[in-house]
N, C-alpha and C positions, 0 to 999 in steps of 0.2 A: 161789089164793095166795102170792105171795112174801113172806115173811119176814126183816125186815132180819138176823137172827142166823143165818140159812142160809150165808151164802156165807164166814164166819169160815174163815180156813186155807187158802183157794185162792189167795192169792197165796203163801204159802210154797212151797205144792205147783208153781207156776208157776218158781219162781226155783228150786229142788232139781231140776226136769226141764228149765231150760235153763243151769244153772252148766257141765254139762259140756260143751255143745258153744259154750257161751261160750270155757270153757278150750280148747281143742281149736284153736278159731278164733285164740284169740294164740299160741298153739303154731306154728299154721303162719305167721302174719306174722312172726311171730323168724326161722322158720326160712325164708321167704321173702328177708328184710331181710339175714341172715346170707349168704346164695347173690349177691346183687346188690353187697354190699360186699364179698368174696371176688372175685368178678370183676371188678370194680373194682379191686382190690388186684395180682391176676394180672396184668391188661393193664399198669397201671401196672411192675411187677416186669420184665415181655416189654419194655415201650419203654425203661427203665433199661440192660435188658442191651443191645438193640441199639445205645443211644447210649455206652454204654460202648466196646463192642466197634468201632464205629465211628469209633475216634481212636487207634484201637490200629497199629500200624506190621507187626507178622505174624498171620498166624491161631492161633497159639498162645498170644499174648499176650491176643485179642480175646477166648479160647474164657473165659479164667481170668477176665479183668476183666468178662466177659457172668456168669460163673458167680457172682463177687463182690457182683454188684451185685444177683441176685436173690437170694442169702442174707439179705444186708443187710436187703433190702426184706420177707421175706417169712420172715424167723425168726419163731416163735413163730404163726404164723396157718394154716399149714398142712405137710403132712409128703412127705416126700420131694420138693423141689424138680427138677426135671429142665430143663435148657437145652439146647435145639436150637438150631445158629446154621447161615447157609447165609450166605457172601460173594459176593459178584458182584460182579466189575470187566469192564468195558467193556474192549474191545477196541481196538487202533487209536490209543493212546497211543504218545508218545518213551517212545526211553530214560529221558533224565533225568527228565520231568515225573511230576508225580502221579496217580496211576488214579483215574476218575473210578468210581463203580458203587452199590452200596446192600447195607445186613447185613439181614438176615432174620432176625431172633429167635422164637424157639418157647418157652415155657416152658410146664411142666403140672406139676401139684400132685393132693397130696389133701386134700380140706376134709374135717373130721371133724365130723360134723352129730349126736353120741353125745349132745350136751345136751337134743336134745328126746326123749330116752328109747327113739331106736330103734336105735342103736349102729350106724346110716347112714355114707359115705362118699361125696362125689362129687368126681369129676375134674373141676378145673378147666383150662382150659387159654387164653393169652392169646399175642396173635401182634401183632410189631410191626415196620416197616419204615423203616428210616431212611437217608438219602443216605451211603453212605462219603464219611468228609472227608478231600478234596483233598489238604489240608496239615495230616496227623496230627502227633502230638506227638513231639520228639524228643526221645532221654532219656536 
């Protein structure tokens, strides 16, 4: 025989048991969202670095322009951004003609995930390849 008053309090017991599970799920969603957002930012920084390098006339200026672009984009987002550039020029161009080729930029940085309470960090890497501007800017 079921009495109406016997199940009083079962809803609060269920809430107490489910609250930590829901909290962990929300923390997981926040962490996953931050990872996706950070990967997009690093990919964008790599694209900006490659584009900034592609319009420069020499390799030294290309490296400094790429580093400046990455620093501007990722400032405060992740720690220690590093930029690797590879500039490939096509062979067979005439002596006075602009060279064709491509610029490959690889950006790496450490994303701090300590807001989740674990003190973890993740290395993020983004790569972009753009054509080398044949008619680069004159300074």
